C-alpha positions as CSV (number, residue, x, y, z in Angstrom):
1,M,34.2,-32.4,-14.5
2,K,31.2,-33.1,-11.9
3,V,28.4,-30.5,-11.8
4,T,25.5,-30.8,-9.7
5,V,22.3,-29.5,-10.9
6,S,18.9,-29.3,-8.8
7,R,15.2,-29.0,-9.1
8,K,13.3,-27.6,-6.1
9,A,9.4,-29.4,-5.5
10,H,6.9,-28.5,-3.2
11,F,4.3,-30.8,-1.4
12,N,1.8,-30.6,1.8
13,A,1.3,-33.4,4.3
14,A,0.3,-34.6,7.6
15,H,2.3,-36.4,10.0
16,R,2.2,-37.6,13.6
17,L,5.4,-38.1,15.3
18,Y,4.8,-41.2,18.1
19,R,6.4,-44.6,18.4
20,K,3.4,-47.7,18.5
21,D,5.6,-49.2,21.2
22,W,5.4,-46.2,23.7
23,S,2.9,-44.4,25.9
24,F,0.9,-41.3,25.3
25,E,3.2,-39.6,28.0
26,K,6.6,-40.8,26.8
27,N,5.6,-39.7,22.9
28,D,4.2,-36.3,24.5
29,D,7.6,-36.1,26.3
30,I,9.6,-37.0,23.2
31,F,7.7,-35.0,20.2
32,G,5.9,-32.4,22.4
33,K,2.8,-31.2,19.8
34,C,4.2,-33.2,17.2
35,N,2.3,-35.9,18.8
36,N,-0.7,-34.4,18.2
37,P,-3.1,-37.5,17.8
38,N,-5.3,-35.8,15.3
39,F,-1.9,-35.0,13.2
40,H,-0.7,-31.7,12.0
41,G,0.8,-30.8,8.7
42,H,3.6,-28.7,6.6
43,N,4.5,-27.4,3.6
44,Y,7.6,-29.2,2.7
45,E,9.9,-27.7,0.4
46,L,12.2,-30.5,-1.7
47,I,15.4,-29.7,-3.5
48,V,16.8,-32.6,-5.1
49,S,20.1,-32.2,-6.6
50,V,22.3,-34.5,-8.9
51,T,25.8,-34.6,-9.2
52,G,28.1,-36.4,-12.3
53,Q,29.9,-35.8,-15.3
54,I,28.7,-33.4,-18.4
55,D,27.7,-35.9,-21.1
56,E,29.9,-34.3,-23.6
57,E,27.2,-35.1,-26.6
58,T,24.4,-33.6,-24.7
59,G,25.9,-31.1,-22.3
60,Y,24.0,-32.4,-19.5
61,V,24.4,-34.6,-16.3
62,I,20.9,-35.3,-16.4
63,D,17.9,-33.9,-18.6
64,M,16.0,-31.5,-16.3
65,K,12.7,-32.6,-18.0
66,V,13.7,-36.2,-16.7
67,L,14.5,-35.2,-13.1
68,K,11.2,-33.2,-13.2
69,D,8.9,-36.4,-13.8
70,I,11.2,-38.4,-11.7
71,I,10.3,-36.3,-8.5
72,K,6.4,-35.7,-9.7
73,N,6.2,-39.6,-10.0
74,N,8.0,-40.7,-6.7
75,V,7.5,-38.1,-5.0
76,E,4.6,-35.3,-5.4
77,D,2.3,-37.8,-6.4
78,A,3.6,-40.7,-3.5
79,L,3.1,-37.7,-0.8
80,D,1.1,-34.3,-1.6
81,H,-2.2,-33.8,0.4
82,K,-1.5,-37.1,2.0
83,N,-1.4,-38.1,5.7
84,L,2.1,-39.9,6.0
85,N,1.2,-42.3,8.4
86,L,-2.1,-43.4,7.2
87,E,-1.7,-43.6,3.3
88,V,2.2,-43.8,2.5
89,P,3.0,-47.5,2.7
90,E,6.8,-46.7,3.8
91,F,5.8,-44.8,6.9
92,K,3.1,-47.5,8.3
93,D,6.4,-48.6,10.8
94,L,8.8,-46.1,10.0
95,N,7.8,-42.9,12.3
96,P,7.9,-39.8,9.7
97,T,10.7,-37.4,10.6
98,A,12.1,-35.2,8.2
99,E,15.2,-37.1,9.1
100,N,13.1,-40.4,7.7
101,I,11.0,-38.7,5.2
102,A,14.4,-37.7,3.2
103,V,15.5,-40.8,3.0
104,V,12.4,-42.5,2.3
105,I,12.7,-39.6,-1.1
106,Y,16.0,-40.7,-1.7
107,N,15.2,-44.2,-1.7
108,K,12.2,-43.8,-4.4
109,I,14.5,-41.6,-6.6
110,K,17.8,-43.1,-6.8
111,P,16.9,-46.7,-8.5
112,E,15.2,-44.0,-11.2
113,L,19.3,-42.3,-11.8
114,S,22.0,-44.1,-13.8
115,N,24.4,-45.2,-11.4
116,N,27.1,-42.8,-12.5
117,L,25.0,-40.1,-10.5
118,D,24.9,-39.0,-7.3
119,L,22.2,-37.6,-5.5
120,E,21.3,-35.1,-3.0
121,I,18.4,-34.9,-1.2
122,T,17.4,-31.6,1.2
123,L,14.2,-31.6,2.6
124,Y,12.6,-28.7,4.3
125,E,10.0,-29.2,7.1
126,T,9.9,-25.2,7.7
127,P,11.8,-22.0,6.5
128,R,14.2,-23.0,9.3
129,N,14.1,-26.4,9.7
130,F,16.0,-28.7,6.8
131,V,17.5,-32.2,6.5
132,S,20.0,-33.2,3.9
133,Y,20.8,-36.6,2.9
134,S,22.9,-38.1,0.4
135,G,23.2,-42.0,1.2
136,N,25.6,-42.3,3.6
């Protein structure tokens, strides 16, 4: 029997949405105020969901303390209070959209999990705007 367990996390980060190979005008047309050269910030809410079989010995899908530490080490420490464009290597040449941030987070967490566990990342950029990614 498969069960999904989830942990919520939070981080604050600044970013600018733009492509280096486009003119300012084209970036402004596509990304609007998110193309502000002085950046802008979000209070991101993150839900990390892990799905797998319940271990017969422990009763866990994953120890939530282990999941908490994985999120802290790979997401919160790496992204919290950072300028994603300037301080996070994964975004050196990758536009830090919510979609791309979710994929980066997935790629940071997935190698930390057992191969028999499925992962889904849900990232809220605002209370109304969010994305989900499960490796597909």
